[in-house]
Biopython code that builds the backbone (N, CA, C, O; Angstrom):
import numpy as np
from Bio.PDB.StructureBuilder import StructureBuilder

atoms = [
    (1, "MET", "N", (-38.287, -22.352, 20.438)),
    (1, "MET", "CA", (-36.882, -22.566, 20.881)),
    (1, "MET", "C", (-36.101, -21.579, 20.069)),
    (1, "MET", "O", (-36.404, -21.263, 18.919)),
    (2, "VAL", "N", (-35.077, -21.113, 20.737)),
    (2, "VAL", "CA", (-34.033, -20.259, 20.007)),
    (2, "VAL", "C", (-32.707, -20.832, 20.480)),
    (2, "VAL", "O", (-32.622, -21.249, 21.635)),
    (3, "SER", "N", (-31.686, -20.877, 19.669)),
    (3, "SER", "CA", (-30.386, -21.263, 19.997)),
    (3, "SER", "C", (-29.253, -20.421, 19.210)),
    (3, "SER", "O", (-29.410, -20.013, 18.059)),
    (4, "ALA", "N", (-28.170, -20.232, 19.933)),
    (4, "ALA", "CA", (-27.171, -19.432, 19.305)),
    (4, "ALA", "C", (-25.790, -19.835, 19.862)),
    (4, "ALA", "O", (-25.661, -20.300, 20.995)),
    (5, "SER", "N", (-24.834, -19.648, 19.068)),
    (5, "SER", "CA", (-23.386, -20.162, 19.529)),
    (5, "SER", "C", (-22.436, -19.037, 19.163)),
    (5, "SER", "O", (-22.460, -18.616, 18.006)),
    (6, "PHE", "N", (-21.636, -18.538, 20.015)),
    (6, "PHE", "CA", (-20.593, -17.548, 19.697)),
    (6, "PHE", "C", (-19.174, -18.200, 20.148)),
    (6, "PHE", "O", (-19.047, -18.877, 21.169)),
    (7, "TYR", "N", (-18.059, -17.877, 19.182)),
    (7, "TYR", "CA", (-16.834, -18.352, 19.356)),
    (7, "TYR", "C", (-15.764, -17.256, 19.230)),
    (7, "TYR", "O", (-15.921, -16.444, 18.318)),
    (8, "PRO", "N", (-14.585, -17.119, 20.116)),
    (8, "PRO", "CA", (-13.741, -16.138, 19.656)),
    (8, "PRO", "C", (-13.084, -16.499, 18.496)),
    (8, "PRO", "O", (-12.563, -17.599, 18.315)),
    (9, "SER", "N", (-13.108, -15.319, 17.477)),
    (9, "SER", "CA", (-12.625, -15.523, 16.215)),
    (9, "SER", "C", (-12.302, -14.118, 15.667)),
    (9, "SER", "O", (-13.154, -13.229, 15.673)),
    (10, "PRO", "N", (-11.107, -13.945, 15.212)),
    (10, "PRO", "CA", (-10.754, -12.564, 14.396)),
    (10, "PRO", "C", (-11.770, -12.275, 13.420)),
    (10, "PRO", "O", (-12.227, -13.123, 12.654)),
    (11, "SER", "N", (-12.100, -11.136, 13.455)),
    (11, "SER", "CA", (-13.177, -10.488, 12.541)),
    (11, "SER", "C", (-12.479, -9.852, 11.189)),
    (11, "SER", "O", (-11.469, -9.148, 11.205)),
    (12, "PRO", "N", (-13.117, -10.187, 10.181)),
    (12, "PRO", "CA", (-12.704, -9.409, 9.034)),
    (12, "PRO", "C", (-12.954, -8.005, 8.782)),
    (12, "PRO", "O", (-12.545, -7.398, 7.793)),
    (13, "VAL", "N", (-13.759, -7.440, 9.878)),
    (13, "VAL", "CA", (-14.183, -6.125, 9.987)),
    (13, "VAL", "C", (-13.541, -5.651, 11.429)),
    (13, "VAL", "O", (-13.744, -6.244, 12.489)),
    (14, "ASN", "N", (-12.759, -4.517, 11.279)),
    (14, "ASN", "CA", (-12.161, -4.182, 12.603)),
    (14, "ASN", "C", (-11.383, -5.230, 13.189)),
    (14, "ASN", "O", (-11.681, -5.638, 14.311)),
    (15, "PRO", "N", (-10.196, -5.823, 12.409)),
    (15, "PRO", "CA", (-9.621, -6.937, 13.145)),
    (15, "PRO", "C", (-8.835, -6.603, 14.398)),
    (15, "PRO", "O", (-8.481, -7.476, 15.191)),
    (16, "GLU", "N", (-8.568, -5.291, 14.556)),
    (16, "GLU", "CA", (-7.869, -4.834, 16.044)),
    (16, "GLU", "C", (-8.784, -5.043, 17.155)),
    (16, "GLU", "O", (-8.390, -4.989, 18.320)),
    (17, "LEU", "N", (-9.926, -5.267, 16.854)),
    (17, "LEU", "CA", (-10.945, -5.382, 18.163)),
    (17, "LEU", "C", (-11.072, -6.842, 18.650)),
    (17, "LEU", "O", (-11.152, -7.770, 17.845)),
    (18, "ARG", "N", (-11.090, -7.022, 19.968)),
    (18, "ARG", "CA", (-11.443, -8.279, 20.505)),
    (18, "ARG", "C", (-12.986, -8.820, 19.959)),
    (18, "ARG", "O", (-14.073, -8.326, 20.258)),
    (19, "SER", "N", (-12.763, -9.813, 19.202)),
    (19, "SER", "CA", (-14.147, -10.278, 18.485)),
    (19, "SER", "C", (-14.468, -11.640, 18.896)),
    (19, "SER", "O", (-13.625, -12.443, 19.296)),
    (20, "TYR", "N", (-15.904, -11.908, 18.766)),
    (20, "TYR", "CA", (-16.525, -13.232, 18.754)),
    (20, "TYR", "C", (-17.445, -13.386, 17.633)),
    (20, "TYR", "O", (-18.257, -12.531, 17.277)),
    (21, "GLN", "N", (-17.265, -14.548, 17.090)),
    (21, "GLN", "CA", (-18.287, -14.878, 15.839)),
    (21, "GLN", "C", (-19.463, -15.414, 16.169)),
    (21, "GLN", "O", (-19.407, -16.296, 17.026)),
    (22, "LEU", "N", (-20.626, -15.109, 15.691)),
    (22, "LEU", "CA", (-21.781, -15.802, 15.872)),
    (22, "LEU", "C", (-21.940, -16.905, 14.786)),
    (22, "LEU", "O", (-22.215, -16.623, 13.619)),
    (23, "ARG", "N", (-21.767, -18.072, 15.193)),
    (23, "ARG", "CA", (-21.517, -19.132, 14.070)),
    (23, "ARG", "C", (-22.851, -19.870, 13.862)),
    (23, "ARG", "O", (-22.945, -20.570, 12.853)),
    (24, "TYR", "N", (-23.920, -19.786, 14.731)),
    (24, "TYR", "CA", (-24.990, -20.407, 14.517)),
    (24, "TYR", "C", (-26.175, -19.674, 15.253)),
    (24, "TYR", "O", (-26.013, -19.308, 16.417)),
    (25, "MET", "N", (-27.350, -19.456, 14.602)),
    (25, "MET", "CA", (-28.512, -18.909, 15.369)),
    (25, "MET", "C", (-29.736, -19.417, 14.602)),
    (25, "MET", "O", (-29.857, -19.319, 13.381)),
    (26, "ALA", "N", (-30.577, -19.934, 15.377)),
    (26, "ALA", "CA", (-31.904, -20.550, 14.976)),
    (26, "ALA", "C", (-32.987, -20.313, 15.894)),
    (26, "ALA", "O", (-32.838, -20.454, 17.108)),
    (27, "THR", "N", (-34.110, -19.947, 15.344)),
    (27, "THR", "CA", (-35.437, -19.964, 15.982)),
    (27, "THR", "C", (-36.342, -20.770, 15.400)),
    (27, "THR", "O", (-36.543, -20.581, 14.200)),
    (28, "ASP", "N", (-37.020, -21.739, 16.025)),
    (28, "ASP", "CA", (-38.158, -22.450, 15.665)),
    (28, "ASP", "C", (-39.114, -21.588, 14.781)),
    (28, "ASP", "O", (-39.446, -20.473, 15.185)),
    (29, "PHE", "N", (-39.587, -22.091, 13.530)),
    (29, "PHE", "CA", (-40.316, -21.457, 12.660)),
    (29, "PHE", "C", (-41.489, -20.787, 13.391)),
    (29, "PHE", "O", (-41.701, -19.583, 13.249)),
    (30, "ASP", "N", (-42.289, -21.605, 14.213)),
    (30, "ASP", "CA", (-43.530, -21.194, 14.744)),
    (30, "ASP", "C", (-43.338, -20.136, 15.929)),
    (30, "ASP", "O", (-44.331, -19.573, 16.388)),
    (31, "GLN", "N", (-42.022, -19.861, 16.435)),
    (31, "GLN", "CA", (-41.703, -18.880, 17.416)),
    (31, "GLN", "C", (-40.985, -17.711, 16.867)),
    (31, "GLN", "O", (-40.468, -16.913, 17.649)),
    (32, "GLN", "N", (-40.910, -17.548, 15.624)),
    (32, "GLN", "CA", (-40.280, -16.361, 14.935)),
    (32, "GLN", "C", (-41.344, -15.147, 15.066)),
    (32, "GLN", "O", (-42.561, -15.328, 15.034)),
    (33, "GLY", "N", (-40.815, -14.078, 15.195)),
    (33, "GLY", "CA", (-41.580, -12.766, 15.246)),
    (33, "GLY", "C", (-42.201, -12.370, 16.705)),
    (33, "GLY", "O", (-43.011, -11.461, 16.882)),
    (34, "PHE", "N", (-41.686, -13.193, 17.678)),
    (34, "PHE", "CA", (-42.090, -12.841, 19.111)),
    (34, "PHE", "C", (-40.936, -12.069, 20.001)),
    (34, "PHE", "O", (-41.061, -11.746, 21.183)),
    (35, "GLY", "N", (-39.899, -11.870, 19.246)),
    (35, "GLY", "CA", (-38.847, -11.236, 19.828)),
    (35, "GLY", "C", (-37.924, -12.188, 20.653)),
    (35, "GLY", "O", (-37.059, -11.679, 21.365)),
    (36, "TYR", "N", (-38.044, -13.351, 20.603)),
    (36, "TYR", "CA", (-37.248, -14.368, 21.470)),
    (36, "TYR", "C", (-35.772, -14.403, 20.748)),
    (36, "TYR", "O", (-34.772, -14.722, 21.392)),
    (37, "GLY", "N", (-35.726, -14.104, 19.577)),
    (37, "GLY", "CA", (-34.313, -14.181, 19.036)),
    (37, "GLY", "C", (-33.444, -12.972, 19.397)),
    (37, "GLY", "O", (-32.242, -12.975, 19.664)),
    (38, "ALA", "N", (-34.354, -11.861, 19.349)),
    (38, "ALA", "CA", (-33.640, -10.517, 19.757)),
    (38, "ALA", "C", (-33.169, -10.631, 21.222)),
    (38, "ALA", "O", (-32.088, -10.201, 21.625)),
    (39, "ALA", "N", (-34.194, -11.323, 22.054)),
    (39, "ALA", "CA", (-33.781, -11.321, 23.444)),
    (39, "ALA", "C", (-32.452, -12.276, 23.584)),
    (39, "ALA", "O", (-31.560, -11.963, 24.373)),
    (40, "VAL", "N", (-32.380, -13.317, 22.872)),
    (40, "VAL", "CA", (-31.084, -14.191, 23.123)),
    (40, "VAL", "C", (-29.906, -13.297, 22.560)),
    (40, "VAL", "O", (-28.854, -13.256, 23.197)),
    (41, "LEU", "N", (-30.043, -12.615, 21.444)),
    (41, "LEU", "CA", (-28.873, -11.636, 21.071)),
    (41, "LEU", "C", (-28.677, -10.663, 22.243)),
    (41, "LEU", "O", (-27.530, -10.479, 22.651)),
    (42, "ASP", "N", (-29.538, -10.132, 22.719)),
    (42, "ASP", "CA", (-29.255, -9.002, 23.644)),
    (42, "ASP", "C", (-28.620, -9.570, 24.952)),
    (42, "ASP", "O", (-27.789, -8.945, 25.610)),
    (43, "PHE", "N", (-29.092, -10.823, 25.271)),
    (43, "PHE", "CA", (-28.543, -11.428, 26.567)),
    (43, "PHE", "C", (-26.927, -11.878, 26.327)),
    (43, "PHE", "O", (-26.026, -11.732, 27.152)),
    (44, "ALA", "N", (-26.812, -12.433, 25.046)),
    (44, "ALA", "CA", (-25.392, -12.977, 24.560)),
    (44, "ALA", "C", (-24.360, -11.713, 24.425)),
    (44, "ALA", "O", (-23.217, -11.771, 24.877)),
    (45, "GLU", "N", (-24.827, -10.693, 23.831)),
    (45, "GLU", "CA", (-24.179, -9.284, 23.649)),
    (45, "GLU", "C", (-23.907, -8.869, 25.153)),
    (45, "GLU", "O", (-22.788, -8.411, 25.384)),
    (46, "ALA", "N", (-24.576, -8.950, 25.934)),
    (46, "ALA", "CA", (-24.331, -8.277, 27.262)),
    (46, "ALA", "C", (-23.403, -9.082, 27.893)),
    (46, "ALA", "O", (-22.516, -8.492, 28.510)),
    (47, "GLU", "N", (-23.395, -10.545, 27.883)),
    (47, "GLU", "CA", (-22.387, -11.409, 28.487)),
    (47, "GLU", "C", (-21.168, -11.178, 27.884)),
    (47, "GLU", "O", (-20.201, -10.994, 28.623)),
    (48, "LEU", "N", (-21.009, -11.147, 26.552)),
    (48, "LEU", "CA", (-19.716, -10.936, 25.884)),
    (48, "LEU", "C", (-19.133, -9.570, 26.213)),
    (48, "LEU", "O", (-17.932, -9.397, 26.419)),
    (49, "ARG", "N", (-20.008, -8.654, 26.250)),
    (49, "ARG", "CA", (-19.377, -7.127, 26.570)),
    (49, "ARG", "C", (-18.902, -7.352, 27.960)),
    (49, "ARG", "O", (-17.816, -6.841, 28.233)),
    (50, "GLY", "N", (-19.538, -8.049, 28.926)),
    (50, "GLY", "CA", (-18.815, -8.093, 30.293)),
    (50, "GLY", "C", (-17.601, -8.964, 30.412)),
    (50, "GLY", "O", (-16.827, -8.992, 31.369)),
    (51, "LEU", "N", (-17.533, -9.762, 29.167)),
    (51, "LEU", "CA", (-15.935, -10.359, 29.051)),
    (51, "LEU", "C", (-14.980, -9.473, 28.558)),
    (51, "LEU", "O", (-13.792, -9.782, 28.642)),
    (52, "GLY", "N", (-15.316, -8.428, 28.060)),
    (52, "GLY", "CA", (-14.311, -7.456, 27.420)),
    (52, "GLY", "C", (-14.355, -7.653, 25.790)),
    (52, "GLY", "O", (-13.378, -7.328, 25.115)),
    (53, "VAL", "N", (-15.417, -8.146, 25.254)),
    (53, "VAL", "CA", (-15.378, -8.335, 23.814)),
    (53, "VAL", "C", (-15.871, -7.080, 23.330)),
    (53, "VAL", "O", (-16.691, -6.409, 23.956)),
    (54, "GLN", "N", (-15.350, -6.731, 22.148)),
    (54, "GLN", "CA", (-15.571, -5.457, 21.572)),
    (54, "GLN", "C", (-16.602, -5.502, 20.311)),
    (54, "GLN", "O", (-17.261, -4.523, 19.961)),
    (55, "GLN", "N", (-16.645, -6.648, 19.742)),
    (55, "GLN", "CA", (-17.360, -6.786, 18.448)),
    (55, "GLN", "C", (-17.878, -8.123, 18.319)),
    (55, "GLN", "O", (-17.302, -9.125, 18.743)),
    (56, "VAL", "N", (-19.005, -8.106, 17.708)),
    (56, "VAL", "CA", (-19.440, -9.487, 17.208)),
    (56, "VAL", "C", (-19.662, -9.507, 15.865)),
    (56, "VAL", "O", (-19.985, -8.446, 15.330)),
    (57, "TRP", "N", (-19.534, -10.675, 15.091)),
    (57, "TRP", "CA", (-19.620, -10.718, 13.643)),
    (57, "TRP", "C", (-20.046, -12.048, 13.257)),
    (57, "TRP", "O", (-19.924, -13.004, 14.023)),
    (58, "ALA", "N", (-20.615, -12.158, 11.927)),
    (58, "ALA", "CA", (-21.056, -13.295, 11.460)),
    (58, "ALA", "C", (-21.269, -13.265, 9.849)),
    (58, "ALA", "O", (-21.329, -12.230, 9.184)),
    (59, "ASN", "N", (-21.361, -14.433, 9.402)),
    (59, "ASN", "CA", (-21.835, -14.575, 8.037)),
    (59, "ASN", "C", (-23.305, -14.816, 8.073)),
    (59, "ASN", "O", (-23.740, -15.966, 8.139)),
    (60, "GLY", "N", (-24.021, -13.862, 8.034)),
    (60, "GLY", "CA", (-25.498, -13.915, 8.022)),
    (60, "GLY", "C", (-26.307, -14.287, 6.835)),
    (60, "GLY", "O", (-26.205, -13.672, 5.774)),
    (61, "ARG", "N", (-27.068, -15.240, 7.000)),
    (61, "ARG", "CA", (-27.918, -15.584, 5.892)),
    (61, "ARG", "C", (-28.723, -14.503, 5.294)),
    (61, "ARG", "O", (-29.441, -13.816, 6.021)),
    (62, "ASP", "N", (-28.646, -14.269, 3.810)),
    (62, "ASP", "CA", (-29.372, -13.138, 3.437)),
    (62, "ASP", "C", (-30.705, -13.000, 4.006)),
    (62, "ASP", "O", (-31.124, -11.936, 4.462)),
    (63, "SER", "N", (-31.393, -14.129, 3.975)),
    (63, "SER", "CA", (-32.839, -14.092, 4.253)),
    (63, "SER", "C", (-33.090, -13.697, 5.677)),
    (63, "SER", "O", (-34.262, -13.478, 5.981)),
    (64, "ALA", "N", (-32.135, -13.569, 6.622)),
    (64, "ALA", "CA", (-32.145, -13.034, 7.982)),
    (64, "ALA", "C", (-31.715, -11.630, 8.147)),
    (64, "ALA", "O", (-31.922, -11.053, 9.215)),
    (65, "LEU", "N", (-31.123, -11.039, 7.148)),
    (65, "LEU", "CA", (-30.419, -9.791, 7.286)),
    (65, "LEU", "C", (-31.416, -8.646, 7.855)),
    (65, "LEU", "O", (-30.967, -7.744, 8.562)),
    (66, "GLY", "N", (-32.703, -8.718, 7.537)),
    (66, "GLY", "CA", (-33.463, -7.676, 8.160)),
    (66, "GLY", "C", (-33.690, -7.935, 9.592)),
    (66, "GLY", "O", (-33.868, -6.932, 10.283)),
    (67, "PHE", "N", (-33.719, -9.127, 10.195)),
    (67, "PHE", "CA", (-33.690, -9.248, 11.441)),
    (67, "PHE", "C", (-32.319, -8.822, 12.162)),
    (67, "PHE", "O", (-32.356, -8.245, 13.249)),
    (68, "TYR", "N", (-31.195, -9.104, 11.566)),
    (68, "TYR", "CA", (-29.957, -8.640, 12.232)),
    (68, "TYR", "C", (-29.861, -7.128, 12.340)),
    (68, "TYR", "O", (-29.568, -6.509, 13.363)),
    (69, "GLN", "N", (-30.184, -6.547, 10.992)),
    (69, "GLN", "CA", (-30.254, -4.974, 10.937)),
    (69, "GLN", "C", (-31.057, -4.428, 12.060)),
    (69, "GLN", "O", (-30.584, -3.555, 12.787)),
    (70, "ALA", "N", (-32.345, -4.944, 12.245)),
    (70, "ALA", "CA", (-33.238, -4.394, 13.138)),
    (70, "ALA", "C", (-32.757, -4.524, 14.741)),
    (70, "ALA", "O", (-33.253, -3.852, 15.645)),
    (71, "THR", "N", (-31.781, -5.438, 14.902)),
    (71, "THR", "CA", (-31.145, -5.703, 16.244)),
    (71, "THR", "C", (-29.809, -4.897, 16.371)),
    (71, "THR", "O", (-29.075, -5.059, 17.346)),
    (72, "GLY", "N", (-29.483, -3.933, 15.252)),
    (72, "GLY", "CA", (-28.418, -3.157, 15.345)),
    (72, "GLY", "C", (-27.164, -3.714, 14.641)),
    (72, "GLY", "O", (-26.123, -3.058, 14.651)),
    (73, "TRP", "N", (-27.242, -4.855, 14.060)),
    (73, "TRP", "CA", (-25.978, -5.363, 13.272)),
    (73, "TRP", "C", (-26.026, -4.589, 11.783)),
    (73, "TRP", "O", (-27.056, -4.216, 11.221)),
    (74, "LEU", "N", (-24.817, -4.460, 11.347)),
    (74, "LEU", "CA", (-24.506, -3.690, 10.085)),
    (74, "LEU", "C", (-23.931, -4.639, 9.015)),
    (74, "LEU", "O", (-23.073, -5.437, 9.391)),
    (75, "ALA", "N", (-24.299, -4.637, 7.762)),
    (75, "ALA", "CA", (-23.904, -5.368, 6.726)),
    (75, "ALA", "C", (-22.653, -4.718, 6.086)),
    (75, "ALA", "O", (-22.568, -3.506, 5.888)),
    (76, "VAL", "N", (-21.743, -5.564, 5.796)),
    (76, "VAL", "CA", (-20.642, -5.283, 5.017)),
    (76, "VAL", "C", (-20.738, -5.179, 3.702)),
    (76, "VAL", "O", (-20.813, -6.254, 3.108)),
    (77, "GLU", "N", (-20.760, -4.095, 2.987)),
    (77, "GLU", "CA", (-20.980, -3.700, 1.597)),
    (77, "GLU", "C", (-19.894, -4.616, 0.777)),
    (77, "GLU", "O", (-18.718, -4.699, 1.131)),
    (78, "GLY", "N", (-20.382, -5.222, -0.248)),
    (78, "GLY", "CA", (-19.500, -5.967, -1.153)),
    (78, "GLY", "C", (-19.010, -7.404, -0.577)),
    (78, "GLY", "O", (-18.172, -8.088, -1.164)),
    (79, "SER", "N", (-19.622, -7.774, 0.623)),
    (79, "SER", "CA", (-19.247, -9.053, 1.269)),
    (79, "SER", "C", (-20.114, -10.217, 1.037)),
    (79, "SER", "O", (-20.045, -11.230, 1.734)),
    (80, "GLN", "N", (-20.894, -10.079, 0.100)),
    (80, "GLN", "CA", (-21.922, -11.191, -0.230)),
    (80, "GLN", "C", (-21.310, -12.295, -0.776)),
    (80, "GLN", "O", (-20.435, -12.123, -1.624)),
    (81, "HIS", "N", (-21.657, -13.496, -0.398)),
    (81, "HIS", "CA", (-21.095, -14.730, -0.876)),
    (81, "HIS", "C", (-22.024, -15.730, -0.653)),
    (81, "HIS", "O", (-22.975, -15.534, 0.105)),
    (82, "VAL", "N", (-21.828, -16.953, -1.323)),
    (82, "VAL", "CA", (-22.605, -18.222, -1.242)),
    (82, "VAL", "C", (-21.769, -19.073, -0.237)),
    (82, "VAL", "O", (-20.562, -19.267, -0.376)),
    (83, "SER", "N", (-22.603, -19.616, 0.897)),
    (83, "SER", "CA", (-21.841, -20.508, 1.914)),
    (83, "SER", "C", (-21.492, -21.823, 1.100)),
    (83, "SER", "O", (-22.301, -22.418, 0.388)),
    (84, "ALA", "N", (-20.165, -22.194, 1.309)),
    (84, "ALA", "CA", (-19.739, -23.590, 0.672)),
    (84, "ALA", "C", (-20.548, -24.670, 1.581)),
    (84, "ALA", "O", (-20.751, -25.785, 1.099)),
    (85, "VAL", "N", (-20.971, -24.387, 2.766)),
    (85, "VAL", "CA", (-21.659, -25.587, 3.552)),
    (85, "VAL", "C", (-23.106, -25.678, 3.053)),
    (85, "VAL", "O", (-23.601, -26.709, 2.598)),
    (86, "THR", "N", (-23.737, -24.503, 3.179)),
    (86, "THR", "CA", (-25.291, -24.509, 2.797)),
    (86, "THR", "C", (-25.587, -24.263, 1.319)),
    (86, "THR", "O", (-26.572, -24.743, 0.758)),
    (87, "GLN", "N", (-24.696, -23.499, 0.730)),
    (87, "GLN", "CA", (-24.997, -23.335, -0.768)),
    (87, "GLN", "C", (-26.145, -22.086, -0.713)),
    (87, "GLN", "O", (-26.853, -21.935, -1.709)),
    (88, "LEU", "N", (-26.299, -21.316, 0.292)),
    (88, "LEU", "CA", (-27.238, -20.212, 0.512)),
    (88, "LEU", "C", (-26.421, -18.913, 0.562)),
    (88, "LEU", "O", (-25.318, -18.855, 1.107)),
    (89, "PRO", "N", (-27.014, -17.888, -0.027)),
    (89, "PRO", "CA", (-26.239, -16.467, -0.025)),
    (89, "PRO", "C", (-26.228, -15.948, 1.390)),
    (89, "PRO", "O", (-27.261, -16.019, 2.057)),
    (90, "HIS", "N", (-25.157, -15.445, 1.875)),
    (90, "HIS", "CA", (-24.735, -14.924, 2.996)),
    (90, "HIS", "C", (-24.117, -13.428, 2.799)),
    (90, "HIS", "O", (-23.739, -13.013, 1.704)),
    (91, "THR", "N", (-24.069, -12.711, 3.952)),
    (91, "THR", "CA", (-23.394, -11.568, 3.817)),
    (91, "THR", "C", (-22.631, -11.211, 5.212)),
    (91, "THR", "O", (-23.264, -11.344, 6.259)),
    (92, "VAL", "N", (-21.447, -10.815, 5.238)),
    (92, "VAL", "CA", (-20.730, -10.582, 6.547)),
    (92, "VAL", "C", (-21.449, -9.308, 7.279)),
    (92, "VAL", "O", (-21.639, -8.194, 6.789)),
    (93, "ILE", "N", (-21.753, -9.711, 8.415)),
    (93, "ILE", "CA", (-22.527, -8.650, 9.208)),
    (93, "ILE", "C", (-21.662, -8.466, 10.708)),
    (93, "ILE", "O", (-20.925, -9.368, 11.108)),
    (94, "PHE", "N", (-21.826, -7.383, 11.354)),
    (94, "PHE", "CA", (-21.082, -7.180, 12.642)),
    (94, "PHE", "C", (-21.875, -6.120, 13.416)),
    (94, "PHE", "O", (-22.764, -5.366, 13.021)),
    (95, "ARG", "N", (-21.347, -6.258, 14.557)),
    (95, "ARG", "CA", (-22.069, -5.145, 15.728)),
    (95, "ARG", "C", (-20.812, -4.900, 16.767)),
    (95, "ARG", "O", (-20.158, -5.757, 17.361)),
    (96, "ILE", "N", (-20.683, -3.554, 16.800)),
    (96, "ILE", "CA", (-19.825, -3.003, 17.846)),
    (96, "ILE", "C", (-20.360, -3.045, 19.221)),
    (96, "ILE", "O", (-21.451, -2.498, 19.382)),
    (97, "LEU", "N", (-19.818, -3.569, 20.197)),
    (97, "LEU", "CA", (-20.339, -3.741, 21.391)),
    (97, "LEU", "C", (-19.946, -2.509, 22.354)),
    (97, "LEU", "O", (-20.341, -2.486, 23.520)),
]
sb = StructureBuilder()
sb.init_structure("model")
sb.init_model(0)
sb.init_chain("A")
sb.init_seg("    ")
for serial, (resi, resn, name, xyz) in enumerate(atoms, 1):
    if name == "N":
        sb.init_residue(resn, " ", resi, " ")
    sb.init_atom(name, np.array(xyz, "f"), 0.0, 1.0, " ", f" {name:<3s}", serial, name[0])
structure = sb.get_structure()
């Protein structure tokens, strides 16, 4: 199972663009590596693009940065931080649609 949620939110990157934030994404551990997460992102990005959204962004967990970068997202240099909620390292990531 894969799930993701996107919300309209001003981006810290390219704030002039109409942006949505990926607030949550998860793939069941035994389903990782089969392309399901990438398919969900592709679908969501196409839907958002159709709504006129120009950019998506997130506070990506550092352990998942490779996945996001492989699907076309870019990391913002110097944006590394520890999430106040999870206490895990995160980096701001974005993708122009």
